[in-house]
N, C-alpha and C positions, 0 to 999 in steps of 0.2 A: 594318562594321556587322553582317554576318552572323555573325561569330565571337562577338559579344556575344549575339545572339539564340540561337545554338546552345548557348551555355554556360549559359543560364538553363534550369533543368529544366522548369518548367511551361510554357514557351513551345515547347519542342521536342516535338512530338506524336509523332514517330517513335522516340523514345528508349524503351528497355526498362528495366525495373526491374533494378538490379544484383543483387538477391537472387534473381532468376529466371534469371540466366545460369549456365551450366555446371552445371546440375542441382542447385543449392543450394536445396532445397525445405523441409527440416525444421529444426526448432529442437532444440537439445540443451540440456537443463538438468541440471546436475550439482549435487546437494545439497551444500552446504558445512558442514552441521551433521549430527551423528549423530542417530539416532532418540530417544535419551534426552534430548538437549538440546532437540529439537523438542517432546517431551512436556512438558518443564519450561516452555518458552516458552508453549505452549498453555495449560497449567495456570495460569501467571501471568496470562495475558490474561483467562481466564475468572474467576479470583479477583478481579482488579482491577476487572472489569466488575461483578461482584456487589457488591463493596464500594462502588463508585461509585453503584450503584443504591440501596443501603441508605442511604448518606449523603444522596443526593437525596431519598429518602423522608422522612428525618428533617428535612431543611431545609423540605420542603413541610409536614410536620406541625407544625413549630414556627412556620410562617408567617414565615420570614425574608425579608428583602428579596431580590427575584429577582436582583439583581446579584451576590449572594454565590454564586449557582449557577454563575457563570462560572468560579469557581475549580475546579469539577469538570471543566472542559475538559482540564486536564492529566492527571487520572486517566483520563478517557476516551481520551486520546491514548496513554497508557501501555498500557492494556488492548488497544487496537486494534493497537498496535505489536507486542505479544507475540503476539497472535492471528495477524496477517498474516505475521509472521516464521516462525511455525511452519507456517502453511499454504503459504507460498511456498518453504519449505526454505532460508531464507537466514540 
């Protein structure tokens, strides 16, 4: 019974975090895209966001059914994806 209790992480109060053992304290992040590609993704994210806001403004001005605004979710996702990929260097 004690082997089951000691194998469960949250029940073992004396256990140390594995990342804190042997001096492993920092994170290393290596960018896997170059700066020009990062700029392209950032530019795409900003342009897609502006386009989405413009389309949203037109939809509001034309007083379309609010359910049509759900289609803009895909454009917002695309813009957020481009922005965060550039920001996180992935």
